[in-house]
C-alpha positions as CSV (number, residue, x, y, z in Angstrom):
1,M,-0.3,0.3,-0.3
2,S,1.2,3.8,-1.1
3,C,1.4,6.3,1.9
4,N,-0.5,8.0,-0.6
5,S,-2.8,5.4,0.0
6,A,-2.7,5.1,4.3
7,L,-2.7,8.9,4.6
8,N,-6.6,8.5,2.1
9,A,-7.3,6.2,4.8
10,C,-6.8,8.5,7.6
11,E,-9.1,10.6,5.9
12,A,-12.3,8.5,5.3
13,G,-12.0,7.7,9.2
14,G,-10.7,10.7,10.4
15,Q,-7.7,9.3,12.0
16,W,-5.6,13.4,11.6
17,Q,-3.3,11.7,14.5
18,I,-2.1,9.0,12.0
19,A,-2.9,11.0,9.7
20,F,0.5,12.7,10.2
21,R,2.5,9.9,12.0
22,I,2.2,8.5,8.4
23,F,3.8,11.8,6.8
24,D,6.1,12.1,9.4
25,A,7.6,8.8,8.4
26,M,7.4,9.9,4.6
27,A,10.3,12.2,5.5
28,R,11.7,9.6,8.5
29,D,12.0,8.2,5.0
30,T,12.6,10.5,2.2
31,V,9.8,10.0,0.8
32,R,8.3,12.4,-1.3
33,A,5.5,15.0,-0.5
34,D,3.0,15.9,-3.5
35,T,0.0,17.7,-4.2
36,I,-1.4,14.1,-3.3
37,T,-0.3,13.9,-0.1
38,Y,-1.0,17.5,0.9
39,S,-4.6,17.0,0.1
40,A,-5.2,14.3,1.6
41,L,-3.8,15.2,5.1
42,I,-5.2,18.7,4.6
43,S,-8.6,17.4,3.9
44,T,-7.9,15.0,7.1
45,C,-7.5,17.6,9.2
46,E,-10.9,19.0,7.2
47,K,-12.7,15.9,8.3
48,S,-11.3,15.8,11.6
49,L,-12.3,19.3,12.8
50,Q,-8.8,20.4,13.1
51,W,-8.9,23.7,10.7
52,E,-5.6,24.8,13.1
53,R,-3.3,22.1,11.6
54,A,-5.1,22.0,8.0
55,L,-3.9,25.8,7.8
56,A,-0.8,24.8,9.5
57,T,-0.3,22.1,6.8
58,L,-1.2,24.9,4.2
59,S,1.7,26.4,5.0
60,E,4.1,24.8,4.7
61,L,3.2,22.8,1.4
62,K,3.7,26.7,0.1
63,D,7.3,27.2,2.2
64,R,7.7,23.8,0.4
65,H,7.5,24.8,-3.4
66,V,4.8,22.1,-3.4
67,R,2.2,22.7,-6.5
68,Q,-0.9,24.2,-5.4
69,D,-4.4,23.3,-6.4
70,V,-8.1,24.3,-6.0
71,I,-8.6,20.9,-4.3
72,I,-5.7,21.6,-1.5
73,Y,-6.9,25.5,-1.0
74,S,-11.1,24.1,-0.8
75,A,-10.4,21.7,0.8
76,A,-8.4,24.4,4.0
77,I,-11.7,26.7,3.4
78,S,-13.5,23.4,4.3
79,A,-11.7,23.1,7.7
80,C,-11.9,26.3,8.7
81,E,-16.0,26.6,7.2
82,K,-16.3,23.3,10.2
83,G,-14.2,25.2,12.3
84,G,-16.3,28.2,12.3
85,Q,-13.6,30.8,11.0
86,W,-15.0,32.5,8.2
87,E,-11.9,35.2,8.3
88,Q,-9.7,32.9,7.5
89,A,-12.0,30.6,5.2
90,L,-12.1,34.4,3.0
91,S,-7.9,35.1,3.7
92,I,-7.9,31.5,1.9
93,L,-10.2,32.2,-0.6
94,S,-8.0,36.0,-1.8
95,D,-5.2,33.8,-1.5
96,M,-6.4,31.2,-4.3
97,E,-6.4,34.3,-6.2
98,L,-2.4,36.0,-5.7
99,Q,-1.8,32.7,-6.6
100,H,-3.6,32.2,-9.8
101,I,-5.8,29.0,-9.3
102,L,-9.7,30.3,-9.4
103,P,-11.8,28.8,-7.5
104,N,-14.5,26.4,-7.3
105,V,-18.0,25.9,-7.1
106,I,-16.9,23.8,-4.0
107,S,-14.5,26.7,-2.9
108,F,-17.3,29.4,-3.3
109,N,-19.4,27.4,-1.6
110,A,-17.7,26.5,1.2
111,A,-16.9,30.8,1.8
112,I,-20.3,31.4,2.2
113,S,-21.1,28.4,4.4
114,A,-18.4,29.4,6.6
115,C,-19.6,33.4,7.0
116,E,-22.9,31.8,7.7
117,T,-22.2,30.1,10.5
118,A,-20.6,33.3,10.9
């Protein structure tokens, strides 16, 4: 089983602690994390109501120059929405524009939902 498959299983089960242990093991074993890896981590954070971890992970992937995409940003916005962090959600939406990543329906709906719960 690949590391990304294991991370996806953690996402499905809401096991964010295990997902980050796998991620740490990947780094120790010099397995390169890619867009799919970070997407799975952020989605796991979203489903586990770990919005702060999701934002830290988003920041880390930028620092490591991993390709960013609408899926990663949408998952981070959704994590903020579930955590009641509407300002953070809108900040991420704004950051997408700066990164030349076009938001999609999921991005906008998550941001709108975050504002509705404020």
